[in-house]
N, C-alpha and C positions, 0 to 999 in steps of 0.2 A: 697232773694238775687237778686240784680240788675246786670245783666251781663255787661252792659255798664260801670257801676261804677267800677266793678272788673277789667275790661280791662283798664280803665283809670288809676286805681291804679297800675296795673302791668307795664304799659308803663312808668309812672312817676317813680315808684320804680326802674326800671331797669336803667333809666337815672341817678337817684340819686346814685346808687351803682357804676355806671360806671364813672361818671364825677363829682359827688358831687353837681350837679346842678339839679334843677327841682322840688324840694319839694314844694316850694311856687310859684316860677316864672312860672311854667307850670300848677300846679294843681289849684291854685286859679282862674286864668282866665278860665280854663276849667269848673270849678264849676259855674262860673258866666255866661259864654257864652253858654255852651252846656246843662247844667242841671238846669239853672234858680234859683240857690241858692241865697238867700239874701246875700249882701256883708259881713255883720258882721258874719253871720253864716259860710260863705265860709272861712273867715279869721280864725275864732276860730277853726273850724273843721280841716282846713289844717295845723294849727300849731301842733295839736296833731298827725295828719297823718305824717307830716314830721319828728317829733321827734321820734315816735315809729318806723317808717321805718328806720331811720338812726341808731337807736340802734342796729338793726340786722347787718347793714353794718359795724358798729364799731368793732364788735367782730372779723370779718375777718381782718380788717386793724390792729387791736391791735395784733393779733397773728403774723402778719408780721413785727411788730416793727416799724411801719411807723409814729406813732403819736409823734409830737413835743410838749410835755406837757408845757414847759415854755412859748411858744408862745400862746398856748391855754389859759393859766391862765391870760396872759396879755389881751387877747381879752375879756375874761369873766369879768374882772374888769370894762371895759367900757360898755359892752353890757348889763349885768344884771342890772347895776345901771341905765342906760338909759331906760331899759324896765320898771323898777319901775316907773320912772317919767312919761313915756308915758301912762301907765295904769292909773295912778292917773289923768292925764289930760283927758283921755277918760271917766273915772268915773264922773268927774266934769262937763263934757260937754255931756249931754244926746243926743242920736241919734235923729235927726229930718230929714226932707227931704233934707235940705241943707247939713247935715252931711253925708248922704248916697251918695249924688253926689260928695262930697269932697273925700269920701273914695274910690269910683270907680275911680276918677281921680288920686288919690294917687297910687292905685294899677297899673293902666295903666302906670303911669310915672315910677314906680319902675320896672315894667317888661321891658319897653323900655331902662331904664338905665342899667338894667342887661344885655340886649342884646348888648348894646354899650360897656359895660365893657368887655364882652367876646371877642368881635371883636378886641378890642385894648389891650387885656391883654399882648400880646407878646411885644408890643411897650413900655408899662409901665414897664414890667419886664426888658427890655433892658435899660431903663432910670435908674432904680434902680440898675442894675448891674454895669452900668458905674459910678454912684455915689459911690457905695460900693467899687469899685476897685480903683477909683482915689482920693476919699476923705473918706477913711474908718473910720477914727477917728470920724469925725463929724456925719457921717451917722449912725454909731453904737451908738453914744450918743443920737441921736434922735429916734432910733428904738423903745425903750420901750414906750415912750410917744405917738408916732404916732400910735403904735399898740393899745393902750388903746383908743385913739381917734377913730380909725377905728372901734373898737368894739362898741363904743357909737353910731356911725352912724348906724351900723347894728342893734343895739338894738332898736332904734327908728323905722327904716324901717320895721323890722320883726314884732314888736309888732303892728304896725299900719296896715300893709298890708300883713304880712306873707311872703313877698318876700325879697330876698337879701342875706340871710345867706349863700347860696351856691355859687352863681356866683360872687356877689360883694365881699364876703369874700375872695374868691380865687384871685380876682383881687388885693385886698389890700395886701394879703400875697405875691403874686408874685412880687409886687413892693418893699415891705418892707424887704423880705427875698429872694432875687434873687439867692443867692448862697446856702443858707442853706436848702431850701426846694425844693427837686426834685419833678416832677409832682405827683408821687404816694404819697409822704410825704405831699405835699400840699393838696391833696384831702382828705387824712385821717385826717389831722389836722383841716381842714375846717369843715368836717363832725362832728367831735367830739365837736368842739366849738358850733356848731349849736344846738346840742341836748338839753343841759340845757336851752339855750336861748329860744328855741321853747316850752319846757315844762313850763318854767317860764311864758312866755307870754301867753301860752295856758291856764295855770291855771287861770290867770286873766280873760281871755275871758270866761272860764268855769264858774267862779263865776258871770259873767255878763249874763250868759244864752246864750252864742253864740256858743255852741258846739252841733252838731247833731250826736248822737251816732250811729244811724242806718246807716247814710251816712258814718261815720268813719269806721264802721265795714266792709262795702262793699269795701271801698278803700283798707283797710289793707289786705283783702283776696287776692287781686291781688298783692299788693306791697311787702309783706314779702318774698315770694319765689323769686320774680323778683329782689329785691335789693340784695339778697345774690348772685344770678347769676352775676349781674352787678359788685359787689365788687370783686368777684373772677376773672372776666375778665378785671378789670380796669388797671392792669399792663401790659396787653398783647395786647391791641387794640390801634390804632392811635388816641390819645387824640385830636390832632389839628383838624383833619377832623371832629370828632364827635362834638367838641365844636363849630365849624363854622356852622355845620348843625343845632345845637341847637339854636345858635344865630339867624339864619335866621327864624326859627320857632317862636322864642320869639318876634322878630321884627314884624312878621305878626300878632301874637296874641295880642301884645300890641297895635298895630295900630287899630286892629279890636275893641278892648276893648275901646280905646279912642274914636273911631267913634260912639260907641253906647251910650256914656254918654249924 
């Protein structure tokens, strides 16, 4: 057992349960920067870490009746299809030195994009709310297709970098469903969508030999109890403050990761 890995898993798991964010956006950069894990191994291991951690949080959210299943199914339609195509592309393009540099750059970009998405989530939600209330007919007509498209974007990002399912998924949902999804429902829906996507992409990485089970076990030792605590507290703590603090951390981590490429 590696205590530092257990602590890293616990901190990340708590944030996942609390905000729905952090499974990939925080853990993958930590594995790269602090623990020196190879990029593909970091991505593959983190996908399983995020999926298994979020499974425990889902039970808490499901018991509270917070999951919007029609929205989840629309996201899956786009994300799982896009994940298949991304895995095929990765299989057909073996990893070399250039591919490793590209992967690190993609992870850094995804982390920075996640942070920006968190910072501007309220503004995007306000735009969505205005369109939903002033032009409801057209907005609702476009909702299903745009939700599938958002899922596809997440499918590519998550499969390639393990980043995006939580924070960017929440940003997309806040814009597309500004009235339908309250903050607790948004978090629950976002988490449930991310689980099969992470498992699906993680299976592809597992078949390519990109999962370190010893590393995964240490991370889960910390994350499982912590994510349950975060999920229980998610409806009681100030989400805005927590998400702004997380965005600041992700900006710093993303910038550091980009600087080291």
